[in-house]
N, C-alpha and C positions, 0 to 999 in steps of 0.2 A: 852561437849564431842562430839558434832556434828562434823562429818568429821574426827574424830580421827581414825588412822589406827593402825593395830596390831604392825607394826614396831615401833610406837611411845610409846607403853606401854610395849612391850616385852611379852614373853611367861608367865613369872611369874606374871607380872602385870595383864595380861588377866585372869590368873587362879584366882587371888585374886578377880577380879570383878565378875567372874562366881560364885565363892564360895559364894559371898554375895547374888546372885540371888537364889542359891539353899539352903543356910543355912549351918551352920557349923556342926550341929548334927541332928539326926533323932531318933525316938523311936526305941529301940532295937539295935541301933548301939553302939558299945563298945569303939570305938576310934573316935576322932574328924576328920571330913572331912579335908584332907590335909596331912595325914600320908602316909607312904609308901604303905600300903594296907588298904582297907576297911575291917572292922570286925564287925560281928553282930552275935547274937544268934538266932537260929531258932528251931522250933519243927515241926515234921511231915515229909513229903516227900518234899525235895528241888526240885525246878524247875529252869531251866536256859534256856535263849534263847538270840539270838543276831540278829541284822539286820543292814545293811549298806545302806545308801542312797547316791549315787554319782551324782554330777552335770552332766547334759546332758546324764545320763543313766537312772536315776530314776526320775529326775525332771529338769525343766528349770526355771530360775528365771523370765522369761517373763510370766510364767503361775502360779507361786506360790509366796507368800510373805514369808518373814522371819518368821513372826508370824505363818503362816500355816505350814511352814517347821518344826519349833520346836515342835508344837503339834503332827504332823504326825510322826516324828521320834520316839517319845515315844509310841504313840498310836498303831502303827503297831506291836510293841513288846508286849504290853499289850494284844493285841488280841491273840497272841500265848498262853499266860498264861490263858486267858479266855477259850480257847478251851480245856483246861485240868481241868477246874473247880477250879482253884487256886486263890490265892491272889498275886498281883504284888507288891512286897515289896521294892526292892532297885535296882537302876540303876547306871551303870557306863557309862560315856559319853566320846567319843573320837572324836575330831575335826581335820580334815585335811584342812589346809588353807594356803593362801599365806600371805606374809607380808603386802600386800596392802588391805587385808580384813578390812572391816569397823567394828570398835568396837561397835558402836551403833546397827548395824544390828545384830551382834553376841549376844549382850545382849538382844535384842528383841526376838531372837530365843530362848535364854535360859529362858527368862521370860515366854514365851508361853509353853515351855517344862515343866517348873516348875508348871505352871497352870494345865496342863494335869496330872502331878503327884499328885497334891493336889486333883483333882477330883477323881482319882482312887486309892489313898492311896499309892503312890509310891514316894520314896525319892531318889534324886540323891546324891550319897555319894562319888563320886570320878570320875576319868577318866584320859584322856591324851590329849595333844595337839601336833600335828606334822605338819611339813611343807609339803604342797602339792601344788606346784606352778601351776600345770596345771589344776586341778579341785578341787573344794571344796567337801568335803564329811563329813558325820556325821554317827558315829556308836554308837548304844546303845546296851549295854549288860544288860539284865534284869534278876533279880533273884526274885523268889517267892517261894511259898510253898502250899502244900495241907495239911491241919491239920489232925492229928490223932483224928478224931472226930466220928469214927464209921460209916461214910457214904461211906467208900470205897476208893479205890486208885484213882489216877488221871484218867481222861477220856483219852481214846486212840483211834487211828484209827482202831485198830485190834479187837475191841470187838463187832462188829456187828454180828447178828445172823439171820438166815432165818426167815422170818415173821415179822421182825422189820419194823416199819414205818420209812421213811426218812423224816425229817422235817427241816425247816430253820427258823431262826429269821429274822424279818424285811422284807425289800423289796429288790429286785434284779435288777441289771443293772445300778444303779445310778452312781457308780464310773466310770465305763467304758463310760457311756454317758457323765459324767462330763469331762472326758479326751477329748472326741471328741468336746464337746462344747467349751473347752478352746483352742482347736487347729484348729477349723473350724469356718467359718462364719455361724452363726445360727440366724435366725429371729424367736424368740419365746418370750413368756412372761418373763419378767425379774425375776419374783419370781421363775419360774421353773428352769431357768438357774442358779440362785443363789443356789438353793437346790442341783442341780447336782454338781456344783463347790464345795460346802461344803462337799458333800459326797466323792469327790475325794481328796481334799486337806486337809480336817480336819475331818477324819473319827472318829466315836465314837465306841470304842471297847466295845464288849458285855461282860465285865468282870462280872458284877452282874448276867447277864443272865447265864453265864457259871457256876457260883456258884450255881444258882438255878437248873440247869440241874443236877448237881452232887447230890444235896440235894433230887431231885425227883427220883433218882435211875437210871438216864441215865449212860451208860458206854462208848458209842462210840461217838466221836465228833471230829470235825475239824473246823478251821476257814477258811472262803472263801477268800483266798488271790490270788489264781490263777484262779478263776472262778468255778462256781458250778460243771460243768462237770468234770473238772480236780480234784477238791478236794473230791467230793464223789467217784471219781475214786480211790483216795488214800485209802479211806475206803474199797472199793471193793477189791483192791489189797491186802491190809494188812489183811483183814478178809477172803480172799480166796473165796469170794462170788460175786454175781452180784448185781447191783442196777438198778431198773427200775424206771425211772422218768416219770411222766405224764405231758405232755405238757400243758394241760388246767389248771393244778393246780399251775404252777409256779407263784409266787407273783411278777409279773412285776411291777415295780414302775410306778405309774400314770404319773409322770413327764417324765419318759423315753418314755412311750407310746405317750405322747403329743409331745415331741421334736423330737423323732426318731421313728415314728410309724412303718416304714417298717423294722426296725432292732431291735425292742424292745425285741423280744423273743431271738434273737441271743445274744444281750447284756446281758440278764438275765442268759443265759445258759453258756456263755463263758467269760463274763466280769470279770476281775480280780480286786484286791484291794477292794473287797466289805467289808471285815472284819465283816460280819455277821457270825453266827455259823450254821453249818449243823450237824445234829446228827441223830443217829439211835437208836430206842428203841421199846420195845413192845407197843402195842396201849394204854394199861392202863397207862404205864409210860409216854408216850408222852402226854396223856391228862393231867396228873398230872403236868408235866413240863410246858405245855402251860398255865395252870391256874396260876402257880407260876410266870411265866415270864410275863403273862398278867398284873399282879399287878404292874409290873415295867413300864407298858405302851408300851411294845414291842410285836408286833404280832408274832405268831408262825403259820406256814403253813405246813401241811403235803403235800409233793410233790412226794412221791413214796414209794417204799418198797424194802427190801432186799430179793433177790431170790437166789435159788441154781444154776440156769442155768447162762450161760455167766460169769463164775467166773473171777473176776478181771476186768470186763467190766461194762460200763454204757450204757444203751440203753433207748431210748425215745419212749414212747407209745403215739401215736396220738389219738384223739377222734374217728377217723374212724377205729381204730384197727391196723393201720400200725405201725410196730416197726422198729427202726433203731439204730444201734450201733452209739454212738456219739463220736467224737474225743475229746481229752482232752483239747485242747486249752492251755491257760496259757503261761506265758512269760518264755522263756529259755534264760539265759544270754549268752550262747555260740552258739545259733542258730538264735535268733531274732535280 
């Protein structure tokens, strides 16, 4: 199949090949993959999210492989489900491609996307293929649920309260640094650059961590897709409160500090596509959540607190006591 183009197998031939990669059925699905609609049974509160990645807008093939693209296309959606403490159950995949698209490349992408699904318990159960002569794109619609298990509703951005600690999972700045490393000439240890590239092109969604947050009693959470400042800003806005971040507490990735020492704090504060989780909770709940997540091998760092002043704003407290309102940063499709 080496060198085979979509025009040689046609739409329905490609669908058959993709179906083999994803499997015909999945647990809970009540009709076989390939029918007019996907159908499944669910219990609890249903969750749905979608994300589109467009060539030369969200990625360039000179800096990402088909394998990485497949993984990332599903992972960024799973991160949304993670932020609400749910399970990521079923995905629909839409591809926009030209007739000259390489079938082996597409199958490699599909194989990696399926690998991501197996890692996080997500089955691809349908989708669509359309002609897109000018730019390749991939859209994933993901469906999950929060069970009726007595642990409470999905986590939301609006549930923060004055006195809550603000904490984050993992390390910050790696994805933005990875983007820079992929697009600039950087002379640094190969291991550090590989870690940054992996953070940007093959993110690891914190699905299990999000479930642990909900189990621990956390109620307010968001995934860091637009940068820490922007995303805790969403918590501040929707909760009608302020968030004070402490500069010295931000868990800047050691690799980021090594490769971009002058910009490390900026990358940690404003760098997007982190896909870590930021959450707000009372101190006792935060400690319980950190202990549970620590068993998964993921660090949790308290980086600030929710306050009554500066409602809807995020401000940074420096060790010398200076405070400053921070801009949101983040990518705007119609301004950037």
